[in-house]
N, C-alpha and C positions, 0 to 999 in steps of 0.2 A: 487856730491851725495856721501853719505858715503858707506863705504865697506858693501854691502848687506850681505855678509857671516858673517861679523862681528856682524851686527845688529842681525841677527838669533842665533849666538852663544851666544850673551849677553842675549837676550830674554829667551832662555832656561836655562841659568845659574841663571837668576833672579827667575823664576819658580821653579827651584830646591830649591831655599830659601824661596819659597811661595809668591814671589812677581810678579802679574800679570801685574804690570804697564808697562813694556816693551812691552808686547804683545798688551796692549790696545793702545799703541802709534803705533806699528808696523802695526795693521790691520786698513784698511778703515772702516768707519761706516757701509758700505754696503758689506763688504767682505763675501765670502761664504767659507764653508768648507765642502768638499765632502769626506766621508769615504770610506772604503773599502765594496764593495757589500757584503752583506750577504748571498746570495744565491737565494732567492725568489724575486718575482716581488715587486717593491717598497719597497725593504728592504735595501736601501742604506743610512746609516746614513749620515745626514748632519746638518749644523748649517747655518742658514739664515743671520746671520749678526755678528758684532764685539761683541755686548754684549753677545750673545749666545754663541760664540766661546770662549770668555775670560771665561765665567762662567764654561763652560766644562773643560777648562784647570785648572781651580781653583778647581773644583770637583775632577778631576783627582789627582791633588796634594794632596787634603784633604784625598782621599781614599789610598794614599800611593803610587801612580804610580810616577816613575822617569823615565827621558829620558836621555840617554847617545847618544851623537852625534858621528857619525863616519865621513865618507868623505862627502863633499859637493861638488856638481858638478853645476857650473853656465853656463847656456846658455841664452844669451839674457837677458831678464827681468824675468827669471826663475831660481830657485835654487832648486836643488834635495838635500835632507838632509837625509843621512843614520840615522836612528833612532832605538836604541835598548830600548825597554820599558820594564821596570821592575815593576812587579804589584804583591803585596802580595798574591793575589787569584789566580795567575797562577802558574803553576808547573816550569815554567822557563821564561826566557827572550823571547821577541819576536822581531826580527828585521824587520823593514820595512822602506819604504821610503816616506817622505813628500815633496811635490813640492810646493815651494811658488812662486806665480805669483805676480810680482810687477807691479804697474802702471808705465808705460813707463817714466813717467815725474818726478817721486818722489820715495822716499825710503818707500813707503806705500804698503802692501800687499793687493790684491784685491781678491785673490783666494787661497785656500789652498786645495790640493789633496793627500790623502793618497794612496800609492801604495803598493801592496804586495811584490814587488822586484825591484831590480835595473833596469832590462829589461823594466818593465812597467813604471818606472819612467823616463826613457830615452825616451819612446814614448811620454810622457806627456810634456817632455822638448822640444821636436821636434814639437810638435802640433801647 
């Protein structure tokens, strides 16, 4: 299997250039993306499959969002990625963690969880 950390870094670098192709290859067709809960009942953003996830990433890029990666923490089939998000509509950068869960037998991501901080990301890694 490839170095999964390198796969994630390459996918984000391609996205920075406006290319979502590597994310299309990275995610399984039925992958899920669970965002950060927004406070109310049933207010957790999510994407139900690869097509929706990749479309959302393409929209983020088109709207000027850029992602800078920090440390990557690998535990088994999961990688927590420190991600600083820069968005023109925000007053400043926001740092969060994204936890990529890989299929145990391949380099394909089956789930992506957004986490507010490293502590929560470490809990997702250990789950």
